[in-house]
C-alpha positions in Angstrom: -122.2 -50.1 -100.0 -118.7 -51.3 -98.8 -118.5 -53.2 -95.6 -115.5 -51.1 -94.5 -116.2 -48.6 -91.8 -114.6 -45.3 -92.5 -113.2 -43.5 -89.4 -113.3 -39.7 -89.8 -110.6 -37.2 -88.8 -111.3 -34.2 -86.7 -111.2 -32.0 -89.8 -113.7 -34.3 -91.6 -116.1 -34.2 -88.6 -115.9 -30.4 -88.6 -117.1 -30.5 -92.2 -119.8 -32.9 -91.2 -120.9 -30.5 -88.5 -121.3 -27.8 -91.2 -123.2 -30.2 -93.4 -125.3 -31.3 -90.4 -126.2 -27.7 -89.5 -127.5 -27.1 -93.0 -129.5 -30.4 -93.0 -131.0 -29.6 -89.6 -132.0 -26.2 -90.8 -133.7 -27.8 -93.8 -135.7 -30.0 -91.5 -136.8 -27.0 -89.6 -137.8 -25.2 -92.8 -140.0 -28.2 -93.7 -141.5 -28.4 -90.2 -142.4 -24.8 -90.2 -144.1 -25.1 -93.6 -146.5 -27.9 -92.7 -150.0 -26.5 -92.7 -153.5 -27.4 -93.9 -153.6 -27.1 -97.7 -150.0 -27.1 -98.6 -148.7 -29.7 -101.0 -145.7 -31.9 -100.4 -144.2 -30.5 -103.6 -144.3 -26.9 -102.2 -142.5 -28.0 -99.0 -139.9 -29.8 -101.1 -139.2 -26.6 -103.1 -138.7 -24.7 -99.8 -136.2 -27.3 -98.6 -134.4 -27.4 -101.9 -134.0 -23.6 -102.1 -132.8 -23.4 -98.5 -130.1 -26.1 -99.1 -128.8 -24.5 -102.3 -128.8 -21.0 -100.8 -126.8 -22.5 -97.9 -124.1 -23.5 -100.4 -124.9 -27.2 -100.3 -126.5 -29.8 -102.6 -129.7 -31.7 -101.8 -128.3 -35.2 -101.3 -131.5 -37.0 -102.1 -132.2 -35.4 -105.4 -131.4 -37.9 -108.1 -130.1 -40.5 -105.6 -131.0 -43.8 -107.2 -133.4 -41.8 -109.4 -135.3 -40.2 -106.5 -137.1 -37.2 -107.9 -137.2 -34.9 -104.9 -134.9 -33.1 -102.4 -137.0 -34.3 -99.5 -138.8 -37.5 -98.5 -142.2 -36.4 -97.3 -144.2 -39.3 -95.9 -147.7 -38.8 -94.6 -149.6 -40.9 -92.0 -149.2 -44.6 -92.8 -146.2 -43.8 -95.1 -143.1 -44.7 -93.3 -140.3 -43.4 -95.6 -139.5 -42.3 -99.1 -142.6 -40.4 -99.8 -142.2 -38.6 -103.2 -143.0 -34.9 -103.1 -145.9 -34.1 -105.4 -149.5 -33.0 -105.6 -150.5 -34.6 -102.3 -152.2 -32.0 -100.0 -151.5 -32.1 -96.3 -154.5 -31.6 -94.1 -155.2 -30.9 -90.4 -154.8 -34.0 -88.4 -152.1 -35.5 -90.6 -148.6 -36.4 -89.4 -145.8 -35.7 -91.8 -142.4 -37.4 -91.7 -139.6 -35.2 -93.1 -136.4 -36.9 -94.2 -133.7 -34.7 -95.7 -130.0 -34.8 -96.6 -127.5 -32.1 -97.6 -124.0 -32.5 -99.0 -121.5 -29.8 -98.1 -117.9 -29.8 -99.3 -118.1 -33.5 -100.0 -119.8 -34.6 -96.7 -123.4 -35.6 -96.0 -125.8 -34.7 -93.2 -128.9 -36.8 -92.9 -131.8 -36.3 -90.5 -135.6 -36.8 -90.2 -138.5 -36.0 -87.9 -142.3 -36.5 -87.8 -144.4 -33.4 -87.2 -148.1 -32.6 -86.8 -150.4 -30.6 -89.1 -152.7 -28.7 -86.8 -154.5 -30.7 -84.1 -153.7 -34.4 -84.2 -155.0 -37.3 -82.2 -153.6 -38.2 -78.8 -152.5 -41.5 -80.3 -150.5 -39.7 -83.0 -149.0 -37.4 -80.5 -147.8 -40.3 -78.4 -146.4 -42.1 -81.4 -144.3 -39.0 -82.4 -143.1 -38.6 -78.8 -142.1 -42.3 -78.4 -140.3 -42.4 -81.7 -138.3 -39.3 -80.9 -137.4 -40.5 -77.4 -136.5 -43.9 -78.7 -133.7 -42.2 -80.6 -132.3 -40.8 -77.4 -132.6 -44.1 -75.6 -130.4 -45.6 -78.4 -128.1 -42.6 -78.2 -127.2 -43.5 -74.6 -125.2 -46.5 -76.1 -123.6 -44.6 -78.9 -120.3 -44.6 -77.1 -116.9 -46.2 -77.5 -116.9 -49.9 -76.4 -120.6 -50.5 -77.0 -121.8 -52.4 -80.0 -124.2 -51.4 -82.8 -126.7 -54.0 -81.3 -126.7 -52.1 -78.0 -128.2 -49.0 -79.8 -130.8 -51.1 -81.6 -131.7 -53.1 -78.5 -132.4 -49.9 -76.4 -134.6 -48.5 -79.2 -136.5 -51.8 -79.6 -137.0 -52.2 -75.8 -138.3 -48.6 -75.4 -140.6 -48.8 -78.4 -142.1 -52.1 -77.5 -142.6 -51.1 -73.9 -145.2 -48.6 -75.3 -146.9 -51.3 -77.4 -145.5 -50.1 -80.8 -143.2 -51.9 -83.2 -140.0 -51.0 -85.0 -139.6 -51.5 -88.7 -137.2 -54.3 -89.6 -136.9 -53.9 -93.3 -135.0 -50.6 -93.2 -132.3 -49.5 -90.8 -129.9 -46.7 -90.0 -126.4 -46.6 -91.5 -123.0 -45.0 -91.5 -122.7 -41.6 -93.2 -119.9 -39.5 -94.4 -118.7 -38.9 -98.0 -121.6 -41.1 -99.0 -125.1 -41.0 -97.6 -125.0 -44.8 -97.0 -121.8 -46.2 -95.6 -121.0 -49.1 -93.3 -122.1 -50.1 -90.7 -125.8 -50.8 -90.9 -127.5 -49.6 -87.7 -130.7 -51.6 -87.0 -133.3 -50.3 -84.7 -133.7 -53.7 -83.1 -131.5 -56.1 -81.3 -129.1 -58.1 -83.5 -127.6 -61.4 -82.2 -123.9 -60.9 -82.9 -123.4 -64.6 -82.5 -125.0 -65.1 -85.9 -122.2 -63.2 -87.7 -121.0 -65.3 -90.6 -124.2 -67.2 -90.6 -126.4 -64.7 -92.3 -126.7 -62.3 -89.5 -125.9 -58.6 -89.6 -122.4 -57.4 -88.6 -122.3 -56.0 -85.0 -119.1 -54.0 -84.7 -117.9 -52.2 -81.6 -118.1 -48.4 -81.7 -114.9 -46.4 -81.9 -114.2 -42.7 -81.9 -114.4 -41.2 -85.4 -117.4 -43.3 -86.5 -120.3 -41.3 -87.9 -123.7 -43.0 -88.0 -127.3 -42.1 -88.7 -129.5 -43.5 -86.0 -133.1 -43.5 -87.3 -135.9 -45.4 -85.6 -139.0 -46.0 -87.7 -141.9 -46.8 -85.5 -145.4 -48.2 -86.3 -148.5 -48.1 -84.1 -149.4 -51.5 -85.5 -147.2 -54.3 -86.8 -143.8 -53.9 -88.3 -144.7 -55.4 -91.7 -144.3 -53.0 -94.6 -144.9 -52.8 -98.4 -143.6 -50.6 -101.2 -146.1 -48.7 -103.3 -146.3 -49.0 -107.1 -144.1 -45.9 -107.5 -141.2 -48.1 -106.4 -140.2 -45.8 -103.5 -142.8 -45.1 -100.9 -142.9 -47.6 -98.0 -146.1 -47.9 -96.1 -147.4 -50.0 -93.1 -149.1 -53.1 -94.4 -151.9 -52.7 -91.9 -152.5 -49.1 -92.7 -151.6 -47.8 -89.2 -149.6 -44.6 -88.5 -145.9 -44.5 -88.6 -143.3 -42.0 -87.4 -139.6 -41.5 -88.1 -136.8 -39.7 -86.2 -133.2 -39.5 -87.3 -130.0 -37.6 -86.6 -126.4 -38.0 -87.8 -124.2 -38.8 -84.8 -120.4 -38.7 -84.3 -118.8 -41.2 -81.9 -116.3 -39.4 -79.7 -114.0 -40.3 -76.8 -116.8 -39.0 -74.5 -120.4 -38.4 -75.1 -121.8 -38.8 -78.6 -122.2 -35.6 -80.7 -125.4 -35.0 -82.6 -124.4 -33.3 -85.9 -127.9 -32.5 -87.1 -129.5 -31.3 -83.9 -131.7 -28.1 -84.0 -132.8 -26.3 -80.8 -136.5 -26.7 -81.7 -136.5 -30.4 -82.8 
């Protein structure tokens, strides 16, 4: 991934709106399909077919060798769950991460959803994770820095006794799914730039970024399963994920992947 931040024109952002609408629709399709007894592979097929029918391409399919159109991560799985034979059961929580490429531009979004009746603890985790995105979004405005977004997310999450994942972060998005800058969900000390710290650029109009808090009930340490993809909590506690693609404007930030019901 290049370190250069690509500023989008109004025409390019309009194409990203279209990509984002399809991506948000795919997330809704997945959410609606979650039910006791369905496999993650069945949900993935529904998402794939919706994206293709909408005139787009599933961004994730084949990306770095990933075998699905959707990342479907259950319970302690944080991200990059591979669709397959796994059966979803009542009481599970399912993180859906999906991308669609339309006319050369990518939409990227995620959400964690319940299967049937879930525990109060799981409900709270989902709510806190979703709200932490909106706490960070308050700082997705011209003049603030990337670290302001991450700091707001971290403060909100930790005020509820949860932890934010450190090993994986949000990112710029546009022609490519992963562009500069990285968007951590925790506070970055910009004074460490040039000394091994992450860059901490100021936000300017035309930037398009994916803000995606990943929140664990327990600690933030993670490990990758033997399949080389699926990331899980080291302590086995539940994790939730919420993400939208956001355009920085001269005024309020614009969520490009927002659906009315999510």
